[in-house]
C-alpha positions, 0 to 999 in steps of 0.5 A: 762751223763745218760745212757739209760739202760734196765730195765732187763738183760737176763742171759743165762746158756751156760755151757752145750754147751760152758762149755762141748765142750772143755772137753778132756774126752767126757761127755756122753749124759745122763750126759749132759741131767741130767745136763740140767734138773737139771739147769732147776729144779734149776730155771734157765729160759734160758739154751743153751743146745748144738750146732748143729755143724759138729761133725768132728770139735767139737766131744764133741757135736756130740750128739747134737740131742740126748741131745736136744731131750732127755731133759724133757722140763720144762714149763717156761724154754727157751731151745736154741742151737747154729746153725752155718749154715743152716744144723745146723738150720734144725737139731735144728728145727727137735729137736724142739729147741725154740731159735736158736743162731747165733754166730758172731766173731768180728775178722777174724781169730777167725771167720775162726778158729771157723766156717771156714768162714770169718765174711762176709760169716758168716753174709750171712749164718746168713741172710739165717738162719734168713729167714728160722727162720722167715718162721718157726716162730722160735726165734733167739738170736745172740752173738758177740764174741771177741769184747774186744779182740781176742786170735789170734789177740789181740785187736780188732779195734772198726771199 
């Protein structure tokens, strides 16, 4: 059997968002900005800077707008941010984020713990974001999480 594999693979650096969102000690916005700029200087073409989430739920990302607008953008680098809802999308648009990222979980419990919505509710929200992004000429990228297993449910059925 021959697989039809893509000619290229796109690797996105998510450390400034995913790597820093769970740190016990808050990382100052200036340090995040410096990290993102150095990643771009090192030649990484795709950097996910932050997430426009409710700061009540993820306090380490309360500075999302400050970080996104503070980075000196480098030509040839695609800067993105996670947007879990329409309000987050609007804030990302205001911060001139090039690519907005949607995050869908394959498991109900992970979806509820992560974005406080069922999988179906998340899909409905993302449909609204996609309409807005299309109207605004913005690019979207989507992740499907917990495909190979969930920290709350264990194995996730293929269905």
